[in-house]
N, CA, C and O atoms as a Tinker XYZ file with bonds, in Angstrom:
   388  protein
     1  N     96.409000   75.081000   -0.427000    73     2
     2  CA    96.271000   75.822000   -1.658000    64     1     3
     3  C     96.132000   75.439000   -2.805000    63     2     4     5
     4  O     95.664000   76.238000   -3.616000    81     3
     5  N     96.475000   74.165000   -3.209000    73     3     6
     6  CA    96.375000   73.515000   -4.257000    64     5     7
     7  C     94.742000   73.248000   -4.427000    63     6     8     9
     8  O     94.177000   73.619000   -5.456000    81     7
     9  N     94.037000   72.600000   -3.383000    73     7    10
    10  CA    92.731000   72.526000   -3.518000    64     9    11
    11  C     91.954000   74.179000   -3.871000    63    10    12    13
    12  O     90.821000   74.190000   -4.352000    81    11
    13  N     92.562000   75.271000   -3.628000    73    11    14
    14  CA    92.006000   75.927000   -3.611000    64    13    15
    15  C     92.346000   76.428000   -5.308000    63    14    16    17
    16  O     91.312000   76.616000   -5.950000    81    15
    17  N     93.257000   76.588000   -5.848000    73    15    18
    18  CA    93.669000   76.457000   -7.124000    64    17    19
    19  C     92.974000   75.755000   -8.239000    63    18    20    21
    20  O     92.651000   76.287000   -9.301000    81    19
    21  N     92.774000   74.515000   -7.905000    73    19    22
    22  CA    92.104000   73.519000   -8.220000    64    21    23
    23  C     90.438000   73.891000   -8.623000    63    22    24    25
    24  O     89.924000   73.702000   -9.726000    81    23
    25  N     89.711000   74.516000   -7.303000    73    23    26
    26  CA    88.661000   74.748000   -7.616000    64    25    27
    27  C     88.500000   76.143000   -8.448000    63    26    28    29
    28  O     87.350000   76.434000   -8.776000    81    27
    29  N     89.690000   77.145000   -8.865000    73    27    30
    30  CA    89.485000   78.259000   -9.378000    64    29    31
    31  C     89.384000   78.357000  -10.621000    63    30    32    33
    32  O     88.861000   79.246000  -11.293000    81    31
    33  N     90.034000   77.171000  -11.006000    73    31    34
    34  CA    90.671000   77.027000  -12.346000    64    33    35
    35  C     89.314000   76.629000  -13.115000    63    34    36    37
    36  O     89.237000   77.302000  -14.142000    81    35
    37  N     88.305000   75.827000  -12.972000    73    35    38
    38  CA    87.265000   75.350000  -13.655000    64    37    39
    39  C     86.156000   76.924000  -13.554000    63    38    40    41
    40  O     85.457000   77.291000  -14.499000    81    39
    41  N     86.226000   77.584000  -12.329000    73    39    42
    42  CA    85.504000   78.914000  -12.307000    64    41    43
    43  C     86.049000   79.834000  -12.961000    63    42    44    45
    44  O     85.327000   80.772000  -13.300000    81    43
    45  N     87.298000   79.847000  -13.290000    73    43    46
    46  CA    87.520000   81.280000  -14.291000    64    45    47
    47  C     86.971000   81.354000  -15.381000    63    46    48    49
    48  O     86.841000   82.526000  -15.734000    81    47
    49  N     86.577000   80.613000  -16.097000    73    47    50
    50  CA    86.037000   80.743000  -16.922000    64    49    51
    51  C     84.317000   81.171000  -17.271000    63    50    52    53
    52  O     83.713000   81.581000  -18.262000    81    51
    53  N     84.066000   80.921000  -16.281000    73    51    54
    54  CA    82.440000   81.064000  -16.022000    64    53    55
    55  C     82.264000   82.517000  -15.566000    63    54    56    57
    56  O     81.269000   83.198000  -15.814000    81    55
    57  N     83.701000   83.052000  -14.637000    73    55    58
    58  CA    83.409000   84.268000  -13.850000    64    57    59
    59  C     83.916000   85.600000  -14.957000    63    58    60    61
    60  O     83.694000   86.792000  -14.741000    81    59
    61  N     84.583000   85.082000  -16.068000    73    59    62
    62  CA    85.186000   85.578000  -16.987000    64    61    63
    63  C     83.789000   85.820000  -18.106000    63    62    64    65
    64  O     83.755000   86.953000  -18.586000    81    63
    65  N     82.743000   84.936000  -18.516000    73    63    66
    66  CA    81.851000   85.010000  -19.283000    64    65    67
    67  C     81.332000   86.086000  -18.332000    63    66    68    69
    68  O     81.330000   87.181000  -18.895000    81    67
    69  N     80.956000   86.125000  -17.259000    73    67    70
    70  CA    79.724000   86.752000  -16.294000    64    69    71
    71  C     80.053000   88.189000  -16.533000    63    70    72    73
    72  O     79.175000   88.988000  -16.857000    81    71
    73  N     81.724000   88.644000  -16.326000    73    71    74
    74  CA    82.297000   89.810000  -16.618000    64    73    75
    75  C     82.465000   90.514000  -18.104000    63    74    76    77
    76  O     82.951000   91.585000  -18.469000    81    75
    77  N     81.981000   89.667000  -18.630000    73    75    78
    78  CA    82.234000   90.171000  -20.608000    64    77    79
    79  C     80.554000   90.424000  -20.411000    63    78    80    81
    80  O     80.278000   91.624000  -20.393000    81    79
    81  N     79.513000   89.608000  -20.278000    73    79    82
    82  CA    78.490000   89.776000  -20.469000    64    81    83
    83  C     78.165000   91.033000  -19.615000    63    82    84    85
    84  O     77.668000   91.883000  -20.353000    81    83
    85  N     78.271000   91.506000  -18.202000    73    83    86
    86  CA    78.346000   92.499000  -17.707000    64    85    87
    87  C     78.786000   93.944000  -18.548000    63    86    88    89
    88  O     78.072000   94.945000  -18.614000    81    87
    89  N     79.975000   93.807000  -19.093000    73    87    90
    90  CA    80.749000   94.894000  -19.743000    64    89    91
    91  C     79.698000   95.144000  -20.648000    63    90    92    93
    92  O     79.065000   96.197000  -20.575000    81    91
    93  N     79.459000   94.323000  -21.454000    73    91    94
    94  CA    78.870000   94.427000  -22.562000    64    93    95
    95  C     77.244000   95.486000  -22.204000    63    94    96    97
    96  O     76.939000   96.597000  -22.636000    81    95
    97  N     76.595000   94.675000  -21.387000    73    95    98
    98  CA    75.302000   95.308000  -20.913000    64    97    99
    99  C     75.968000   96.619000  -20.177000    63    98   100   101
   100  O     75.314000   97.606000  -20.513000    81    99
   101  N     76.764000   96.879000  -19.521000    73    99   102
   102  CA    76.899000   98.498000  -19.136000    64   101   103
   103  C     77.471000   99.467000  -20.446000    63   102   104   105
   104  O     77.485000  100.697000  -20.405000    81   103
   105  N     77.842000   98.812000  -21.373000    73   103   106
   106  CA    78.380000   99.671000  -22.948000    64   105   107
   107  C     77.183000   99.875000  -22.974000    63   106   108   109
   108  O     76.725000  100.798000  -22.300000    81   107
   109  N     76.461000   99.173000  -23.659000    73   107   110
   110  CA    74.815000   99.235000  -24.385000    64   109   111
   111  C     74.437000  100.206000  -23.371000    63   110   112   113
   112  O     74.668000  101.293000  -23.902000    81   111
   113  N     74.089000  100.361000  -22.477000    73   111   114
   114  CA    73.264000  101.180000  -21.606000    64   113   115
   115  C     73.943000  102.542000  -21.791000    63   114   116   117
   116  O     73.283000  103.555000  -22.024000    81   115
   117  N     75.481000  102.539000  -21.664000    73   115   118
   118  CA    75.947000  104.025000  -21.651000    64   117   119
   119  C     75.994000  104.573000  -23.550000    63   118   120   121
   120  O     76.067000  105.716000  -24.000000    81   119
   121  N     75.937000  103.597000  -24.094000    73   119   122
   122  CA    75.694000  104.044000  -25.693000    64   121   123
   123  C     74.430000  104.876000  -25.787000    63   122   124   125
   124  O     74.271000  105.980000  -26.306000    81   123
   125  N     73.452000  103.980000  -25.078000    73   123   126
   126  CA    71.682000  104.796000  -25.002000    64   125   127
   127  C     71.762000  105.995000  -24.465000    63   126   128   129
   128  O     71.340000  106.998000  -25.041000    81   127
   129  N     72.410000  106.008000  -23.104000    73   127   130
   130  CA    72.231000  107.265000  -22.417000    64   129   131
   131  C     73.142000  108.163000  -22.783000    63   130   132   133
   132  O     73.051000  109.097000  -21.986000    81   131
   133  N     74.340000  108.463000  -23.918000    73   131   134
   134  CA    75.061000  109.096000  -24.602000    64   133   135
   135  C     74.065000  109.744000  -26.001000    63   134   136   137
   136  O     73.935000  110.932000  -26.298000    81   135
   137  N     73.610000  108.853000  -26.518000    73   135   138
   138  CA    72.817000  109.037000  -27.629000    64   137   139
   139  C     71.648000  109.818000  -27.550000    63   138   140   141
   140  O     71.393000  110.733000  -28.333000    81   139
   141  N     70.613000  109.308000  -26.186000    73   139   142
   142  CA    69.594000  110.223000  -25.580000    64   141   143
   143  C     70.284000  111.813000  -25.739000    63   142   144   145
   144  O     69.913000  112.701000  -26.507000    81   143
   145  N     71.430000  111.848000  -24.726000    73   143   146
   146  CA    72.192000  113.235000  -24.379000    64   145   147
   147  C     72.211000  114.144000  -25.646000    63   146   148   149
   148  O     71.661000  115.238000  -25.776000    81   147
   149  N     73.037000  113.389000  -26.642000    73   147   150
   150  CA    73.570000  113.868000  -27.818000    64   149   151
   151  C     72.120000  114.863000  -29.004000    63   150   152   153
   152  O     72.025000  115.863000  -29.715000    81   151
   153  N     71.238000  113.625000  -28.477000    73   151   154
   154  CA    69.539000  114.245000  -29.354000    64   153   155
   155  C     69.067000  115.551000  -28.654000    63   154   156   157
   156  O     68.582000  116.442000  -29.351000    81   155
   157  N     69.190000  115.714000  -27.249000    73   155   158
   158  CA    68.781000  116.539000  -26.411000    64   157   159
   159  C     69.634000  117.795000  -26.621000    63   158   160   161
   160  O     69.182000  118.927000  -26.448000    81   159
   161  N     71.222000  117.469000  -27.105000    73   159   162
   162  CA    71.685000  118.748000  -27.294000    64   161   163
   163  C     71.853000  119.478000  -28.702000    63   162   164   165
   164  O     72.167000  120.623000  -29.029000    81   163
   165  N     71.445000  118.104000  -29.518000    73   163   166
   166  CA    71.169000  119.096000  -30.797000    64   165   167
   167  C     70.187000  119.582000  -30.948000    63   166   168   169
   168  O     70.031000  120.466000  -31.790000    81   167
   169  N     69.189000  119.124000  -30.136000    73   167   170
   170  CA    67.592000  119.910000  -30.261000    64   169   171
   171  C     67.753000  120.982000  -29.880000    63   170   172   173
   172  O     67.316000  121.970000  -30.471000    81   171
   173  N     68.647000  121.032000  -28.434000    73   171   174
   174  CA    68.697000  122.519000  -27.812000    64   173   175
   175  C     69.525000  123.467000  -28.661000    63   174   176   177
   176  O     69.310000  124.670000  -28.508000    81   175
   177  N     70.331000  123.129000  -29.427000    73   175   178
   178  CA    71.348000  123.659000  -30.124000    64   177   179
   179  C     70.306000  124.342000  -31.344000    63   178   180   181
   180  O     70.274000  125.568000  -31.454000    81   179
   181  N     69.491000  123.500000  -32.213000    73   179   182
   182  CA    68.741000  123.945000  -32.919000    64   181   183
   183  C     67.926000  125.186000  -32.303000    63   182   184   185
   184  O     68.050000  126.285000  -32.844000    81   183
   185  N     67.260000  125.063000  -31.405000    73   183   186
   186  CA    66.429000  126.351000  -30.653000    64   185   187
   187  C     67.103000  127.365000  -30.687000    63   186   188   189
   188  O     66.559000  128.376000  -31.132000    81   187
   189  N     68.612000  127.443000  -30.197000    73   187   190
   190  CA    69.611000  128.508000  -29.731000    64   189   191
   191  C     70.132000  129.051000  -30.832000    63   190   192   193
   192  O     70.573000  130.200000  -30.791000    81   191
   193  N     70.158000  128.326000  -31.948000    73   191   194
   194  CA    70.456000  128.779000  -33.334000    64   193   195
   195  C     69.445000  129.585000  -34.133000    63   194   196   197
   196  O     69.718000  130.387000  -35.026000    81   195
   197  N     68.118000  129.227000  -33.640000    73   195   198
   198  CA    66.980000  129.812000  -33.847000    64   197   199
   199  C     66.792000  131.330000  -33.387000    63   198   200   201
   200  O     66.274000  132.287000  -33.963000    81   199
   201  N     67.346000  131.212000  -32.255000    73   199   202
   202  CA    66.961000  132.404000  -31.320000    64   201   203
   203  C     67.787000  133.228000  -31.910000    63   202   204   205
   204  O     67.458000  134.339000  -32.326000    81   203
   205  N     69.130000  132.643000  -31.999000    73   203   206
   206  CA    70.161000  133.663000  -32.425000    64   205   207
   207  C     69.849000  134.597000  -33.553000    63   206   208   209
   208  O     70.147000  135.791000  -33.598000    81   207
   209  N     69.149000  133.834000  -34.540000    73   207   210
   210  CA    68.982000  134.308000  -36.017000    64   209   211
   211  C     68.013000  135.344000  -35.676000    63   210   212   213
   212  O     68.225000  136.510000  -36.010000    81   211
   213  N     66.845000  134.965000  -34.963000    73   211   214
   214  CA    66.095000  136.314000  -34.598000    64   213   215
   215  C     66.534000  137.232000  -33.674000    63   214   216   217
   216  O     65.913000  138.291000  -33.589000    81   215
   217  N     67.541000  137.022000  -32.921000    73   215   218
   218  CA    68.000000  138.065000  -32.134000    64   217   219
   219  C     68.850000  139.050000  -33.531000    63   218   220   221
   220  O     68.524000  140.217000  -33.750000    81   219
   221  N     69.963000  138.310000  -34.368000    73   219   222
   222  CA    70.194000  139.103000  -34.890000    64   221   223
   223  C     69.453000  139.913000  -36.037000    63   222   224   225
   224  O     69.819000  141.048000  -36.343000    81   223
   225  N     68.599000  139.394000  -36.533000    73   223   226
   226  CA    67.505000  140.362000  -37.549000    64   225   227
   227  C     67.178000  141.428000  -36.532000    63   226   228   229
   228  O     67.160000  142.601000  -36.904000    81   227
   229  N     66.976000  141.184000  -35.559000    73   227   230
   230  CA    66.301000  142.326000  -34.726000    64   229   231
   231  C     67.239000  143.362000  -34.632000    63   230   232   233
   232  O     66.898000  144.543000  -34.678000    81   231
   233  N     68.740000  142.888000  -34.464000    73   231   234
   234  CA    70.008000  143.751000  -34.445000    64   233   235
   235  C     69.894000  144.711000  -35.154000    63   234   236   237
   236  O     69.739000  145.884000  -34.817000    81   235
   237  N     69.985000  144.134000  -36.484000    73   235   238
   238  CA    70.011000  144.603000  -37.973000    64   237   239
   239  C     69.160000  145.644000  -37.836000    63   238   240   241
   240  O     69.574000  146.769000  -38.114000    81   239
   241  N     68.058000  145.489000  -37.463000    73   239   242
   242  CA    66.522000  146.395000  -38.035000    64   241   243
   243  C     67.340000  147.500000  -36.795000    63   242   244   245
   244  O     68.009000  148.489000  -37.095000    81   243
   245  N     67.160000  147.178000  -35.876000    73   243   246
   246  CA    68.132000  148.602000  -34.992000    64   245   247
   247  C     69.062000  149.534000  -35.358000    63   246   248   249
   248  O     69.111000  150.760000  -35.265000    81   247
   249  N     69.996000  148.454000  -35.918000    73   247   250
   250  CA    71.340000  149.317000  -36.584000    64   249   251
   251  C     70.906000  150.239000  -37.830000    63   250   252   253
   252  O     71.438000  151.250000  -38.289000    81   251
   253  N     69.589000  149.432000  -38.271000    73   251   254
   254  CA    69.498000  150.291000  -39.811000    64   253   255
   255  C     68.728000  151.529000  -39.145000    63   254   256   257
   256  O     68.874000  152.638000  -39.657000    81   255
   257  N     68.006000  151.389000  -38.147000    73   255   258
   258  CA    67.052000  152.624000  -37.555000    64   257   259
   259  C     68.136000  153.650000  -37.165000    63   258   260   261
   260  O     67.932000  154.850000  -37.343000    81   259
   261  N     69.318000  153.175000  -36.620000    73   259   262
   262  CA    69.896000  154.001000  -35.902000    64   261   263
   263  C     71.050000  154.763000  -36.873000    63   262   264   265
   264  O     71.494000  155.890000  -36.652000    81   263
   265  N     71.425000  153.906000  -37.975000    73   263   266
   266  CA    72.321000  154.752000  -39.014000    64   265   267
   267  C     71.785000  155.156000  -39.851000    63   266   268   269
   268  O     72.377000  155.973000  -40.557000    81   267
   269  N     70.721000  154.862000  -40.100000    73   267   270
   270  CA    69.660000  155.299000  -41.397000    64   269   271
   271  C     69.759000  157.090000  -41.403000    63   270   272   273
   272  O     69.034000  157.688000  -40.609000    81   271
   273  N     70.501000  157.731000  -42.147000    73   271   274
   274  CA    70.632000  158.926000  -42.121000    64   273   275
   275  C     69.217000  159.421000  -42.731000    63   274   276   277
   276  O     69.076000  160.605000  -42.424000    81   275
   277  N     68.332000  159.036000  -43.337000    73   275   278
   278  CA    66.984000  159.569000  -44.010000    64   277   279
   279  C     65.956000  159.347000  -43.302000    63   278   280   281
   280  O     64.888000  159.591000  -43.863000    81   279
   281  N     65.895000  158.824000  -41.864000    73   279   282
   282  CA    64.916000  158.482000  -41.046000    64   281   283
   283  C     65.364000  159.315000  -39.719000    63   282   284   285
   284  O     66.524000  159.287000  -39.309000    81   283
   285  N     63.995000  160.295000  -38.892000    73   283   286
   286  CA    64.099000  160.398000  -37.596000    64   285   287
   287  C     64.056000  159.173000  -36.550000    63   286   288   289
   288  O     63.120000  158.379000  -36.458000    81   287
   289  N     65.375000  159.157000  -35.684000    73   287   290
   290  CA    64.685000  157.787000  -34.945000    64   289   291
   291  C     63.881000  157.789000  -34.002000    63   290   292   293
   292  O     63.431000  156.712000  -33.614000    81   291
   293  N     63.452000  159.131000  -33.325000    73   291   294
   294  CA    62.149000  159.094000  -32.790000    64   293   295
   295  C     60.684000  158.515000  -33.542000    63   294   296   297
   296  O     59.722000  157.868000  -33.129000    81   295
   297  N     61.070000  159.116000  -34.872000    73   295   298
   298  CA    59.682000  158.899000  -35.887000    64   297   299
   299  C     59.480000  157.415000  -35.794000    63   298   300   301
   300  O     58.436000  156.808000  -35.558000    81   299
   301  N     60.728000  156.935000  -36.036000    73   299   302
   302  CA    60.818000  155.218000  -36.164000    64   301   303
   303  C     59.864000  154.421000  -35.167000    63   302   304   305
   304  O     58.857000  153.730000  -35.321000    81   303
   305  N     60.719000  154.873000  -33.946000    73   303   306
   306  CA    60.073000  154.381000  -32.605000    64   305   307
   307  C     58.980000  154.586000  -32.591000    63   306   308   309
   308  O     58.288000  153.587000  -32.394000    81   307
   309  N     58.302000  155.809000  -32.765000    73   307   310
   310  CA    56.895000  155.790000  -32.695000    64   309   311
   311  C     56.257000  155.336000  -33.683000    63   310   312   313
   312  O     55.026000  155.309000  -33.653000    81   311
   313  N     56.906000  154.924000  -34.670000    73   311   314
   314  CA    56.157000  154.048000  -35.957000    64   313   315
   315  C     56.266000  152.727000  -35.380000    63   314   316   317
   316  O     55.375000  151.980000  -35.784000    81   315
   317  N     56.935000  152.293000  -34.705000    73   315   318
   318  CA    56.306000  150.723000  -33.961000    64   317   319
   319  C     55.295000  150.365000  -32.837000    63   318   320   321
   320  O     54.820000  149.282000  -32.495000    81   319
   321  N     55.091000  151.857000  -32.291000    73   319   322
   322  CA    54.023000  152.295000  -31.664000    64   321   323
   323  C     52.590000  152.160000  -31.796000    63   322   324   325
   324  O     51.735000  151.531000  -31.173000    81   323
   325  N     52.580000  153.234000  -33.171000    73   323   326
   326  CA    51.085000  153.770000  -33.674000    64   325   327
   327  C     51.609000  154.477000  -35.188000    63   326   328   329
   328  O     52.197000  155.521000  -35.469000    81   327
   329  N     51.165000  153.537000  -35.840000    73   327   330
   330  CA    51.193000  154.098000  -37.011000    64   329   331
   331  C     50.674000  155.342000  -37.758000    63   330   332   333
   332  O     51.286000  155.863000  -38.690000    81   331
   333  N     49.602000  155.735000  -37.316000    73   331   334
   334  CA    48.572000  156.708000  -37.525000    64   333   335
   335  C     48.901000  157.855000  -37.014000    63   334   336   337
   336  O     48.586000  158.944000  -37.496000    81   335
   337  N     49.781000  157.614000  -35.658000    73   335   338
   338  CA    50.417000  159.099000  -34.765000    64   337   339
   339  C     51.736000  159.323000  -35.531000    63   338   340   341
   340  O     52.239000  160.447000  -35.546000    81   339
   341  N     52.197000  158.487000  -36.043000    73   339   342
   342  CA    53.361000  158.832000  -36.476000    64   341   343
   343  C     53.169000  159.648000  -38.121000    63   342   344   345
   344  O     53.921000  160.576000  -38.422000    81   343
   345  N     52.229000  159.223000  -38.947000    73   343   346
   346  CA    52.141000  160.453000  -40.220000    64   345   347
   347  C     51.167000  161.161000  -39.744000    63   346   348   349
   348  O     50.585000  161.712000  -40.678000    81   347
   349  N     50.682000  161.426000  -38.681000    73   347   350
   350  CA    50.195000  162.738000  -38.680000    64   349   351
   351  C     51.447000  163.631000  -38.040000    63   350   352   353
   352  O     51.328000  164.842000  -38.224000    81   351
   353  N     52.658000  163.187000  -37.295000    73   351   354
   354  CA    53.940000  163.550000  -37.042000    64   353   355
   355  C     54.554000  164.345000  -38.319000    63   354   356   357
   356  O     54.859000  165.503000  -38.608000    81   355
   357  N     54.559000  163.301000  -38.804000    73   355   358
   358  CA    55.638000  163.533000  -40.126000    64   357   359
   359  C     54.609000  164.629000  -41.174000    63   358   360   361
   360  O     55.127000  165.257000  -42.097000    81   359
   361  N     53.503000  164.700000  -40.937000    73   359   362
   362  CA    52.644000  165.677000  -42.153000    64   361   363
   363  C     52.892000  166.921000  -41.323000    63   362   364   365
   364  O     53.038000  167.948000  -41.985000    81   363
   365  N     52.974000  167.041000  -39.922000    73   363   366
   366  CA    53.161000  168.225000  -39.320000    64   365   367
   367  C     54.743000  168.648000  -39.767000    63   366   368   369
   368  O     55.060000  169.737000  -40.247000    81   367
   369  N     55.526000  167.674000  -39.528000    73   367   370
   370  CA    56.833000  168.366000  -39.898000    64   369   371
   371  C     57.109000  168.628000  -41.502000    63   370   372   373
   372  O     57.892000  169.528000  -41.805000    81   371
   373  N     56.639000  168.051000  -42.262000    73   371   374
   374  CA    56.643000  168.542000  -43.754000    64   373   375
   375  C     55.912000  170.083000  -44.181000    63   374   376   377
   376  O     56.205000  170.913000  -45.042000    81   375
   377  N     54.746000  170.020000  -43.065000    73   375   378
   378  CA    54.218000  171.541000  -43.592000    64   377   379
   379  C     54.866000  172.533000  -42.646000    63   378   380   381
   380  O     54.765000  173.662000  -43.128000    81   379
   381  N     55.395000  172.533000  -41.660000    73   379   382
   382  CA    55.921000  173.139000  -40.597000    64   381   383
   383  C     57.065000  174.432000  -41.290000    63   382   384   385
   384  O     58.095000  173.927000  -41.738000    81   383
   385  N     57.009000  175.569000  -41.383000    73   383   386
   386  CA    57.994000  176.192000  -42.050000    64   385   387
   387  C     59.571000  176.028000  -41.680000    63   386   388
   388  O     60.424000  176.628000  -42.333000    81   387
């Protein structure tokens, strides 16, 4: 037992150094992985925010079409399809008795 202890005492500092180096390298690799993941997440978040803003704008337009009393909803929908055709419909409506 004393022979084993006599052998372990000189080896302990070397094993500790190896352990410390290994832990540091693992920590650096983990930090790099986390940084890459954070950058990807930030990029996706920016894309989602842009898409949400675009969708909110579209919803605002649709809400305005539905709630605006001065315009006919069907006329607004047709305007999105074909502007000339809508102008003809409006002209017919204004000249009708």
